[in-house]
The first five atom37 places (N, CA, C, CB, O) and aatype in JSON, in Angstrom:
{
  "aatype": [12, 11, 1, 0, 0, 5, 7, 6, 1, 7, 11, 0, 10, 18, 1, 10, 15, 11, 11, 5, 0, 5, 12, 9, 19, 3, 11, 12, 12, 6, 3, 9, 14, 18, 2, 9, 2, 9, 12, 2, 6, 11, 7, 9, 9, 9, 7, 15, 7, 3, 14, 11, 1, 9, 7, 16, 10, 8, 11, 7, 0, 19, 6, 0, 9, 11, 11, 10, 11, 12, 19, 16, 9, 18, 6, 3, 2, 11, 2, 6, 11, 11, 7, 16, 2, 6, 14, 9, 9, 9, 3, 2, 5, 19, 19, 7, 19, 9, 7, 9, 16, 7, 6, 14, 6, 6, 19, 2, 1, 11, 3, 2, 15, 19, 9, 16, 3],
  "atom_mask": [
    [1, 1, 1, 1, 1],
    [1, 1, 1, 1, 1],
    [1, 1, 1, 1, 1],
    [1, 1, 1, 1, 1],
    [1, 1, 1, 1, 1],
    [1, 1, 1, 1, 1],
    [1, 1, 1, 0, 1],
    [1, 1, 1, 1, 1],
    [1, 1, 1, 1, 1],
    [1, 1, 1, 0, 1],
    [1, 1, 1, 1, 1],
    [1, 1, 1, 1, 1],
    [1, 1, 1, 1, 1],
    [1, 1, 1, 1, 1],
    [1, 1, 1, 1, 1],
    [1, 1, 1, 1, 1],
    [1, 1, 1, 1, 1],
    [1, 1, 1, 1, 1],
    [1, 1, 1, 1, 1],
    [1, 1, 1, 1, 1],
    [1, 1, 1, 1, 1],
    [1, 1, 1, 1, 1],
    [1, 1, 1, 1, 1],
    [1, 1, 1, 1, 1],
    [1, 1, 1, 1, 1],
    [1, 1, 1, 1, 1],
    [1, 1, 1, 1, 1],
    [1, 1, 1, 1, 1],
    [1, 1, 1, 1, 1],
    [1, 1, 1, 1, 1],
    [1, 1, 1, 1, 1],
    [1, 1, 1, 1, 1],
    [1, 1, 1, 1, 1],
    [1, 1, 1, 1, 1],
    [1, 1, 1, 1, 1],
    [1, 1, 1, 1, 1],
    [1, 1, 1, 1, 1],
    [1, 1, 1, 1, 1],
    [1, 1, 1, 1, 1],
    [1, 1, 1, 1, 1],
    [1, 1, 1, 1, 1],
    [1, 1, 1, 1, 1],
    [1, 1, 1, 0, 1],
    [1, 1, 1, 1, 1],
    [1, 1, 1, 1, 1],
    [1, 1, 1, 1, 1],
    [1, 1, 1, 0, 1],
    [1, 1, 1, 1, 1],
    [1, 1, 1, 0, 1],
    [1, 1, 1, 1, 1],
    [1, 1, 1, 1, 1],
    [1, 1, 1, 1, 1],
    [1, 1, 1, 1, 1],
    [1, 1, 1, 1, 1],
    [1, 1, 1, 0, 1],
    [1, 1, 1, 1, 1],
    [1, 1, 1, 1, 1],
    [1, 1, 1, 1, 1],
    [1, 1, 1, 1, 1],
    [1, 1, 1, 0, 1],
    [1, 1, 1, 1, 1],
    [1, 1, 1, 1, 1],
    [1, 1, 1, 1, 1],
    [1, 1, 1, 1, 1],
    [1, 1, 1, 1, 1],
    [1, 1, 1, 1, 1],
    [1, 1, 1, 1, 1],
    [1, 1, 1, 1, 1],
    [1, 1, 1, 1, 1],
    [1, 1, 1, 1, 1],
    [1, 1, 1, 1, 1],
    [1, 1, 1, 1, 1],
    [1, 1, 1, 1, 1],
    [1, 1, 1, 1, 1],
    [1, 1, 1, 1, 1],
    [1, 1, 1, 1, 1],
    [1, 1, 1, 1, 1],
    [1, 1, 1, 1, 1],
    [1, 1, 1, 1, 1],
    [1, 1, 1, 1, 1],
    [1, 1, 1, 1, 1],
    [1, 1, 1, 1, 1],
    [1, 1, 1, 0, 1],
    [1, 1, 1, 1, 1],
    [1, 1, 1, 1, 1],
    [1, 1, 1, 1, 1],
    [1, 1, 1, 1, 1],
    [1, 1, 1, 1, 1],
    [1, 1, 1, 1, 1],
    [1, 1, 1, 1, 1],
    [1, 1, 1, 1, 1],
    [1, 1, 1, 1, 1],
    [1, 1, 1, 1, 1],
    [1, 1, 1, 1, 1],
    [1, 1, 1, 1, 1],
    [1, 1, 1, 0, 1],
    [1, 1, 1, 1, 1],
    [1, 1, 1, 1, 1],
    [1, 1, 1, 0, 1],
    [1, 1, 1, 1, 1],
    [1, 1, 1, 1, 1],
    [1, 1, 1, 0, 1],
    [1, 1, 1, 1, 1],
    [1, 1, 1, 1, 1],
    [1, 1, 1, 1, 1],
    [1, 1, 1, 1, 1],
    [1, 1, 1, 1, 1],
    [1, 1, 1, 1, 1],
    [1, 1, 1, 1, 1],
    [1, 1, 1, 1, 1],
    [1, 1, 1, 1, 1],
    [1, 1, 1, 1, 1],
    [1, 1, 1, 1, 1],
    [1, 1, 1, 1, 1],
    [1, 1, 1, 1, 1],
    [1, 1, 1, 1, 1],
    [1, 1, 1, 1, 1]
  ],
  "atom_positions": [
    [[-15.74, 5.92, 7.15], [-14.55, 5.7, 7.93], [-14.98, 5.12, 9.26], [-13.73, 7.01, 8.12], [-15.76, 5.74, 9.99]],
    [[-14.5, 3.95, 9.58], [-14.83, 3.32, 10.85], [-13.95, 3.88, 11.95], [-14.69, 1.8, 10.77], [-12.76, 4.1, 11.77]],
    [[-14.57, 4.09, 13.08], [-13.81, 4.53, 14.25], [-13.54, 3.29, 15.08], [-14.57, 5.64, 15.08], [-14.48, 2.63, 15.54]],
    [[-12.3, 2.98, 15.28], [-11.92, 1.78, 16.04], [-11.75, 2.15, 17.51], [-10.6, 1.16, 15.49], [-12.17, 3.22, 17.94]],
    [[-11.16, 1.27, 18.25], [-10.95, 1.49, 19.69], [-10.07, 2.72, 19.93], [-10.3, 0.25, 20.33], [-9.39, 3.21, 19.03]],
    [[-10.11, 3.19, 21.16], [-9.29, 4.34, 21.53], [-7.82, 3.95, 21.5], [-9.68, 4.86, 22.93], [-7.45, 2.86, 21.93]],
    [[-6.99, 4.83, 21.01], [-5.55, 4.6, 20.94], [-4.85, 5.25, 22.12], [0.0, 0.0, 0.0], [-5.45, 5.48, 23.17]],
    [[-3.58, 5.53, 21.92], [-2.79, 6.17, 22.96], [-3.39, 7.52, 23.34], [-1.34, 6.36, 22.49], [-3.87, 8.26, 22.49]],
    [[-3.38, 7.8, 24.61], [-3.85, 9.09, 25.14], [-5.28, 9.42, 24.71], [-2.92, 10.22, 24.69], [-5.63, 10.59, 24.54]],
    [[-6.1, 8.39, 24.53], [-7.5, 8.62, 24.18], [-7.73, 9.02, 22.74], [0.0, 0.0, 0.0], [-8.87, 9.32, 22.37]],
    [[-6.7, 9.02, 21.91], [-6.85, 9.4, 20.51], [-7.62, 8.31, 19.77], [-5.46, 9.64, 19.84], [-7.29, 7.13, 19.88]],
    [[-8.65, 8.71, 19.02], [-9.43, 7.73, 18.27], [-8.62, 7.18, 17.11], [-10.74, 8.36, 17.76], [-7.86, 7.91, 16.47]],
    [[-8.79, 5.91, 16.85], [-8.14, 5.27, 15.71], [-9.17, 5.11, 14.6], [-7.51, 3.91, 16.11], [-10.32, 4.74, 14.87]],
    [[-8.78, 5.36, 13.36], [-9.68, 5.25, 12.23], [-9.18, 4.16, 11.3], [-9.8, 6.6, 11.48], [-7.97, 3.94, 11.19]],
    [[-10.1, 3.5, 10.64], [-9.73, 2.42, 9.73], [-10.65, 2.47, 8.51], [-9.8, 1.04, 10.43], [-11.87, 2.54, 8.65]],
    [[-10.05, 2.43, 7.32], [-10.82, 2.36, 6.08], [-11.28, 0.93, 5.86], [-9.97, 2.86, 4.88], [-10.48, 0.0, 5.97]],
    [[-12.54, 0.74, 5.53], [-13.0, -0.59, 5.17], [-12.78, -0.79, 3.67], [-14.51, -0.78, 5.55], [-12.61, 0.17, 2.93]],
    [[-12.8, -2.05, 3.25], [-12.65, -2.35, 1.82], [-13.8, -1.73, 1.03], [-12.6, -3.88, 1.58], [-13.61, -1.22, -0.07]],
    [[-14.99, -1.78, 1.6], [-16.17, -1.22, 0.93], [-16.01, 0.3, 0.75], [-17.45, -1.53, 1.74], [-16.26, 0.82, -0.33]],
    [[-15.59, 0.99, 1.81], [-15.37, 2.44, 1.71], [-14.3, 2.76, 0.68], [-14.98, 3.02, 3.07], [-14.46, 3.67, -0.12]],
    [[-13.21, 1.99, 0.72], [-12.1, 2.24, -0.22], [-12.58, 2.09, -1.66], [-10.94, 1.27, 0.06], [-12.26, 2.92, -2.5]],
    [[-13.34, 1.03, -1.94], [-13.79, 0.82, -3.31], [-14.79, 1.9, -3.73], [-14.43, -0.57, -3.45], [-14.8, 2.32, -4.89]],
    [[-15.63, 2.36, -2.81], [-16.57, 3.45, -3.13], [-15.81, 4.73, -3.48], [-17.52, 3.71, -1.93], [-16.18, 5.43, -4.42]],
    [[-14.75, 5.02, -2.74], [-13.93, 6.21, -3.02], [-13.27, 6.06, -4.39], [-12.86, 6.42, -1.92], [-13.27, 7.01, -5.18]],
    [[-12.71, 4.9, -4.67], [-12.06, 4.64, -5.96], [-13.06, 4.86, -7.08], [-11.49, 3.21, -6.02], [-12.78, 5.58, -8.04]],
    [[-14.23, 4.23, -6.97], [-15.23, 4.33, -8.04], [-15.64, 5.79, -8.27], [-16.47, 3.49, -7.69], [-15.77, 6.22, -9.42]],
    [[-15.85, 6.54, -7.2], [-16.25, 7.95, -7.32], [-15.14, 8.78, -7.96], [-16.62, 8.52, -5.93], [-15.39, 9.59, -8.86]],
    [[-13.89, 8.59, -7.5], [-12.78, 9.37, -8.05], [-12.57, 9.07, -9.53], [-11.5, 9.09, -7.28], [-12.23, 9.96, -10.31]],
    [[-12.76, 7.8, -9.91], [-12.51, 7.43, -11.3], [-13.59, 7.96, -12.24], [-12.42, 5.92, -11.42], [-13.42, 7.93, -13.46]],
    [[-14.7, 8.45, -11.69], [-15.7, 9.14, -12.52], [-15.15, 10.47, -13.02], [-17.01, 9.36, -11.73], [-15.53, 10.96, -14.08]],
    [[-14.24, 11.07, -12.23], [-13.72, 12.4, -12.53], [-12.27, 12.43, -12.98], [-13.88, 13.27, -11.34], [-11.83, 13.39, -13.61]],
    [[-11.51, 11.4, -12.65], [-10.08, 11.37, -12.96], [-9.82, 10.23, -13.95], [-9.22, 11.19, -11.65], [-10.16, 9.08, -13.66]],
    [[-9.22, 10.52, -15.1], [-9.05, 9.49, -16.13], [-7.82, 8.58, -15.92], [-8.95, 10.15, -17.48], [-7.12, 8.25, -16.88]],
    [[-7.57, 8.2, -14.69], [-6.44, 7.34, -14.35], [-6.93, 6.27, -13.38], [-5.26, 8.16, -13.73], [-7.96, 6.43, -12.73]],
    [[-6.18, 5.17, -13.28], [-6.52, 4.16, -12.29], [-6.21, 4.72, -10.9], [-5.74, 2.84, -12.55], [-5.21, 5.4, -10.69]],
    [[-7.09, 4.4, -9.96], [-6.92, 4.82, -8.57], [-6.79, 3.57, -7.72], [-8.13, 5.71, -8.08], [-7.5, 2.58, -7.94]],
    [[-5.89, 3.6, -6.75], [-5.77, 2.55, -5.75], [-5.89, 3.2, -4.38], [-4.41, 1.77, -5.89], [-5.42, 4.32, -4.17]],
    [[-6.5, 2.49, -3.47], [-6.48, 2.91, -2.07], [-5.87, 1.77, -1.28], [-7.93, 3.29, -1.54], [-6.31, 0.62, -1.35]],
    [[-4.84, 2.12, -0.52], [-4.15, 1.15, 0.32], [-4.5, 1.41, 1.79], [-2.61, 1.22, 0.1], [-4.77, 2.54, 2.18]],
    [[-4.5, 0.35, 2.58], [-4.77, 0.52, 4.01], [-3.53, 1.04, 4.73], [-5.25, -0.81, 4.63], [-2.53, 1.39, 4.1]],
    [[-3.6, 1.08, 6.05], [-2.5, 1.64, 6.86], [-1.24, 0.78, 6.83], [-2.96, 1.81, 8.29], [-0.2, 1.18, 7.36]],
    [[-1.32, -0.4, 6.22], [-0.16, -1.28, 6.08], [0.39, -1.31, 4.65], [-0.52, -2.69, 6.52], [1.39, -1.98, 4.38]],
    [[-0.28, -0.6, 3.73], [0.18, -0.56, 2.35], [-0.43, -1.63, 1.46], [0.0, 0.0, 0.0], [0.02, -1.81, 0.33]],
    [[-1.44, -2.34, 1.95], [-2.12, -3.36, 1.16], [-3.23, -2.68, 0.35], [-2.71, -4.5, 2.08], [-4.0, -1.9, 0.89]],
    [[-3.3, -2.98, -0.94], [-4.34, -2.4, -1.79], [-5.69, -3.0, -1.39], [-4.05, -2.65, -3.32], [-5.88, -4.22, -1.46]],
    [[-6.63, -2.12, -0.98], [-7.96, -2.57, -0.55], [-9.07, -2.07, -1.46], [-8.22, -2.12, 0.87], [-10.21, -2.5, -1.33]],
    [[-8.74, -1.16, -2.37], [-9.7, -0.66, -3.36], [-8.92, -0.28, -4.6], [0.0, 0.0, 0.0], [-7.85, 0.32, -4.51]],
    [[-9.47, -0.63, -5.78], [-8.72, -0.33, -7.01], [-9.63, -0.37, -8.21], [-7.57, -1.32, -7.19], [-10.63, -1.09, -8.23]],
    [[-9.27, 0.41, -9.23], [-9.91, 0.31, -10.53], [-9.46, -0.93, -11.27], [0.0, 0.0, 0.0], [-10.07, -1.3, -12.27]],
    [[-8.41, -1.58, -10.79], [-7.88, -2.81, -11.36], [-8.01, -3.9, -10.29], [-6.38, -2.63, -11.82], [-7.13, -4.06, -9.45]],
    [[-9.11, -4.66, -10.33], [-9.38, -5.65, -9.27], [-8.25, -6.66, -9.04], [-10.63, -6.39, -9.6], [-8.14, -7.2, -7.94]],
    [[-7.42, -6.93, -10.05], [-6.31, -7.88, -9.88], [-5.31, -7.4, -8.84], [-5.6, -8.1, -11.22], [-4.59, -8.21, -8.26]],
    [[-5.27, -6.1, -8.59], [-4.27, -5.56, -7.66], [-4.73, -5.61, -6.2], [-3.93, -4.13, -8.04], [-3.91, -5.45, -5.29]],
    [[-6.01, -5.81, -5.96], [-6.52, -5.84, -4.59], [-5.89, -7.0, -3.82], [-8.07, -5.97, -4.58], [-5.83, -8.14, -4.3]],
    [[-5.41, -6.68, -2.63], [-4.78, -7.68, -1.76], [-3.27, -7.72, -1.88], [0.0, 0.0, 0.0], [-2.62, -8.46, -1.14]],
    [[-2.7, -6.93, -2.8], [-1.24, -6.94, -2.96], [-0.61, -5.8, -2.17], [-0.86, -6.83, -4.46], [-1.23, -4.76, -1.93]],
    [[0.63, -6.01, -1.77], [1.39, -4.99, -1.05], [1.94, -3.98, -2.04], [2.53, -5.63, -0.22], [2.51, -4.35, -3.07]],
    [[1.77, -2.7, -1.72], [2.3, -1.62, -2.56], [3.43, -0.95, -1.81], [1.17, -0.59, -2.94], [3.2, -0.22, -0.84]],
    [[4.67, -1.19, -2.26], [5.84, -0.67, -1.54], [5.88, 0.86, -1.55], [7.12, -1.21, -2.17], [6.35, 1.46, -0.58]],
    [[5.4, 1.5, -2.6], [5.35, 2.96, -2.63], [4.43, 3.5, -1.55], [0.0, 0.0, 0.0], [4.71, 4.54, -0.95]],
    [[3.32, 2.8, -1.31], [2.4, 3.19, -0.24], [3.05, 3.03, 1.13], [1.1, 2.36, -0.31], [2.91, 3.88, 2.0]],
    [[3.78, 1.93, 1.31], [4.48, 1.71, 2.58], [5.47, 2.85, 2.82], [5.23, 0.33, 2.57], [5.57, 3.37, 3.93]],
    [[6.18, 3.25, 1.77], [7.13, 4.36, 1.9], [6.41, 5.67, 2.22], [7.94, 4.51, 0.6], [6.89, 6.44, 3.06]],
    [[5.27, 5.92, 1.57], [4.49, 7.14, 1.84], [4.02, 7.17, 3.29], [3.29, 7.24, 0.9], [4.0, 8.22, 3.92]],
    [[3.64, 6.01, 3.81], [3.2, 5.91, 5.21], [4.36, 6.23, 6.15], [2.64, 4.5, 5.51], [4.2, 6.99, 7.11]],
    [[5.52, 5.67, 5.87], [6.69, 5.9, 6.73], [7.15, 7.35, 6.69], [7.83, 4.98, 6.32], [7.51, 7.92, 7.72]],
    [[7.15, 7.96, 5.49], [7.65, 9.33, 5.33], [6.59, 10.39, 5.62], [8.17, 9.52, 3.93], [6.92, 11.56, 5.79]],
    [[5.33, 9.98, 5.68], [4.21, 10.91, 5.89], [4.15, 11.99, 4.8], [4.32, 11.57, 7.26], [3.79, 13.14, 5.06]],
    [[4.5, 11.6, 3.58], [4.41, 12.53, 2.47], [4.28, 11.76, 1.16], [5.64, 13.47, 2.42], [4.48, 10.55, 1.11]],
    [[3.93, 12.49, 0.11], [3.73, 11.87, -1.19], [5.01, 11.2, -1.68], [3.24, 12.89, -2.19], [6.11, 11.74, -1.54]],
    [[4.84, 10.02, -2.26], [5.93, 9.28, -2.87], [5.56, 9.06, -4.33], [6.19, 7.91, -2.13], [4.44, 8.66, -4.66]],
    [[6.52, 9.33, -5.21], [6.31, 9.15, -6.64], [7.07, 7.93, -7.12], [6.76, 10.4, -7.41], [8.24, 7.73, -6.77]],
    [[6.4, 7.11, -7.91], [7.02, 5.93, -8.52], [7.25, 6.28, -9.99], [6.11, 4.63, -8.37], [6.32, 6.65, -10.7]],
    [[8.5, 6.16, -10.45], [8.85, 6.57, -11.81], [8.94, 5.41, -12.79], [10.15, 7.29, -11.78], [8.98, 5.64, -14.0]],
    [[8.98, 4.17, -12.3], [9.1, 3.0, -13.17], [8.13, 1.92, -12.71], [10.57, 2.46, -13.18], [7.98, 1.68, -11.51]],
    [[7.47, 1.27, -13.66], [6.63, 0.12, -13.32], [7.52, -1.03, -12.85], [5.77, -0.33, -14.53], [8.62, -1.22, -13.37]],
    [[7.05, -1.77, -11.87], [7.75, -2.99, -11.46], [6.7, -4.02, -11.01], [8.77, -2.7, -10.31], [5.51, -3.81, -11.24]],
    [[7.12, -5.08, -10.38], [6.23, -6.21, -10.07], [4.95, -5.79, -9.33], [6.97, -7.22, -9.24], [3.85, -6.15, -9.75]],
    [[5.07, -5.04, -8.25], [3.9, -4.7, -7.43], [3.53, -3.23, -7.45], [4.15, -5.12, -6.02], [2.7, -2.79, -6.66]],
    [[4.15, -2.46, -8.34], [3.86, -1.03, -8.4], [3.83, -0.59, -9.86], [4.91, -0.21, -7.61], [4.47, -1.17, -10.73]],
    [[3.06, 0.46, -10.08], [3.03, 1.08, -11.39], [3.38, 2.55, -11.21], [1.64, 0.9, -12.09], [3.24, 3.1, -10.12]],
    [[3.83, 3.18, -12.29], [4.19, 4.6, -12.23], [3.01, 5.42, -11.71], [4.62, 5.12, -13.61], [1.86, 5.15, -12.03]],
    [[3.33, 6.43, -10.9], [2.29, 7.31, -10.39], [2.67, 7.9, -9.05], [0.0, 0.0, 0.0], [3.83, 7.89, -8.64]],
    [[1.65, 8.43, -8.37], [1.88, 9.09, -7.08], [1.09, 8.39, -5.98], [1.48, 10.58, -7.16], [0.06, 7.77, -6.23]],
    [[1.6, 8.49, -4.77], [0.99, 7.88, -3.59], [0.99, 8.9, -2.46], [1.74, 6.58, -3.17], [2.05, 9.31, -1.98]],
    [[-0.2, 9.29, -2.05], [-0.36, 10.34, -1.03], [-1.01, 9.74, 0.22], [-1.22, 11.51, -1.58], [-2.08, 9.15, 0.12]],
    [[-0.37, 9.89, 1.39], [-0.99, 9.35, 2.61], [-2.31, 10.05, 2.94], [-0.03, 9.48, 3.8], [-2.47, 11.25, 2.71]],
    [[-3.24, 9.29, 3.48], [-4.51, 9.82, 3.99], [-4.32, 9.94, 5.5], [-5.76, 8.89, 3.62], [-4.14, 8.94, 6.19]],
    [[-4.37, 11.17, 6.0], [-4.08, 11.41, 7.42], [-5.31, 12.06, 8.06], [-2.82, 12.31, 7.6], [-5.8, 13.08, 7.6]],
    [[-5.78, 11.44, 9.15], [-6.9, 11.98, 9.92], [-6.46, 12.06, 11.37], [-8.2, 11.1, 9.76], [-6.0, 11.07, 11.95]],
    [[-6.6, 13.24, 11.96], [-6.18, 13.44, 13.36], [-4.76, 12.94, 13.6], [-7.15, 12.74, 14.31], [-4.49, 12.25, 14.59]],
    [[-3.86, 13.29, 12.69], [-2.44, 12.91, 12.78], [-2.2, 11.41, 12.73], [-1.86, 13.46, 14.05], [-1.15, 10.94, 13.16]],
    [[-3.14, 10.66, 12.21], [-2.99, 9.22, 12.08], [-3.12, 8.85, 10.6], [-4.05, 8.46, 12.94], [-4.07, 9.26, 9.94]],
    [[-2.15, 8.09, 10.08], [-2.24, 7.61, 8.7], [-3.24, 6.46, 8.66], [-0.83, 7.16, 8.16], [-3.05, 5.44, 9.33]],
    [[-4.29, 6.64, 7.88], [-5.31, 5.59, 7.77], [-5.23, 4.86, 6.43], [-6.69, 6.2, 7.94], [-5.91, 3.86, 6.22]],
    [[-4.4, 5.37, 5.53], [-4.25, 4.74, 4.23], [-3.48, 5.63, 3.28], [0.0, 0.0, 0.0], [-2.88, 6.63, 3.67]],
    [[-3.51, 5.24, 2.01], [-2.81, 5.96, 0.96], [-3.68, 5.96, -0.29], [-1.4, 5.32, 0.66], [-4.3, 4.94, -0.62]],
    [[-3.74, 7.08, -0.98], [-4.39, 7.16, -2.29], [-3.3, 7.15, -3.34], [-5.3, 8.43, -2.42], [-2.39, 7.99, -3.32]],
    [[-3.39, 6.2, -4.26], [-2.43, 6.12, -5.35], [-3.12, 6.4, -6.67], [0.0, 0.0, 0.0], [-4.22, 5.89, -6.93]],
    [[-2.48, 7.2, -7.51], [-2.99, 7.48, -8.85], [-1.95, 6.97, -9.84], [-3.28, 9.02, -9.07], [-0.8, 7.41, -9.81]],
    [[-2.37, 6.04, -10.7], [-1.47, 5.41, -11.65], [-1.37, 6.24, -12.93], [-1.95, 3.99, -11.97], [-2.38, 6.65, -13.5]],
    [[-0.14, 6.47, -13.38], [0.07, 7.2, -14.64], [1.42, 7.88, -14.63], [0.0, 0.0, 0.0], [2.2, 7.75, -13.69]],
    [[1.67, 8.61, -15.7], [2.94, 9.35, -15.79], [2.99, 10.36, -14.65], [3.08, 10.07, -17.18], [2.07, 11.16, -14.49]],
    [[4.05, 10.33, -13.85], [4.12, 11.2, -12.66], [3.86, 12.68, -12.94], [5.47, 11.06, -12.02], [3.2, 13.35, -12.14]],
    [[4.35, 13.19, -14.06], [4.15, 14.62, -14.35], [2.67, 14.94, -14.55], [4.96, 15.03, -15.6], [2.23, 16.05, -14.25]],
    [[1.92, 13.98, -15.07], [0.49, 14.2, -15.31], [-0.35, 13.97, -14.06], [0.01, 13.28, -16.42], [-1.2, 14.8, -13.73]],
    [[-0.12, 12.86, -13.35], [-0.98, 12.53, -12.22], [-0.65, 13.34, -10.98], [-0.87, 11.07, -11.9], [-1.48, 13.44, -10.08]],
    [[0.53, 13.92, -10.91], [0.89, 14.74, -9.75], [-0.09, 15.89, -9.58], [2.33, 15.28, -9.89], [-0.45, 16.25, -8.46]],
    [[-0.52, 16.47, -10.67], [-1.51, 17.57, -10.6], [-2.84, 17.07, -10.06], [-1.71, 18.21, -11.99], [-3.52, 17.79, -9.33]],
    [[-3.23, 15.83, -10.41], [-4.49, 15.27, -9.94], [-4.4, 14.9, -8.47], [-4.88, 14.04, -10.77], [-5.38, 15.05, -7.74]],
    [[-3.25, 14.43, -8.02], [-3.07, 14.02, -6.64], [-3.31, 15.2, -5.7], [-1.66, 13.44, -6.43], [-3.85, 15.02, -4.6]],
    [[-2.92, 16.38, -6.11], [-3.13, 17.55, -5.26], [-4.6, 17.83, -5.01], [-2.49, 18.76, -5.88], [-4.95, 18.5, -4.04]],
    [[-5.47, 17.33, -5.88], [-6.9, 17.57, -5.69], [-7.48, 16.74, -4.56], [-7.65, 17.27, -6.97], [-8.6, 17.01, -4.12]],
    [[-6.74, 15.74, -4.06], [-7.25, 14.91, -2.98], [-6.6, 15.23, -1.64], [-7.05, 13.46, -3.3], [-6.88, 14.57, -0.64]],
    [[-5.74, 16.23, -1.61], [-5.05, 16.6, -0.38], [-5.93, 17.57, 0.41], [-3.66, 17.24, -0.68], [-6.42, 18.56, -0.14]],
    [[-6.12, 17.29, 1.69], [-6.85, 18.21, 2.56], [-6.02, 18.44, 3.82], [-8.27, 17.65, 2.91], [-5.32, 17.55, 4.29]],
    [[-6.12, 19.61, 4.34], [-5.41, 19.93, 5.58], [-6.39, 20.21, 6.68], [-4.46, 21.12, 5.39], [-5.99, 20.5, 7.81]]
  ]
}
């Protein structure tokens, strides 16, 4: 996790690099039998088990960032697939989103394994 310039009130800003995102995806996919996507703080896919999706906007991730909570996608569409999207929050700052592709009832249990408080 890269530490960027100081933000408001001296709060450090964090940013996921594409390399870090892909390393996390690769490691998680060793243990979880579903496709994993990692989106940056703007909802752009920066790491994925499906390389074709890298660089695309994920609207479910954008929604998760805005709501600061998990968003579930129930139907596949142009830029999203069924699954869950959980914001990655460090020091009260959203630095990205972890998405797990699959039937929501199945992947929801896996998504909880990546939540930390």
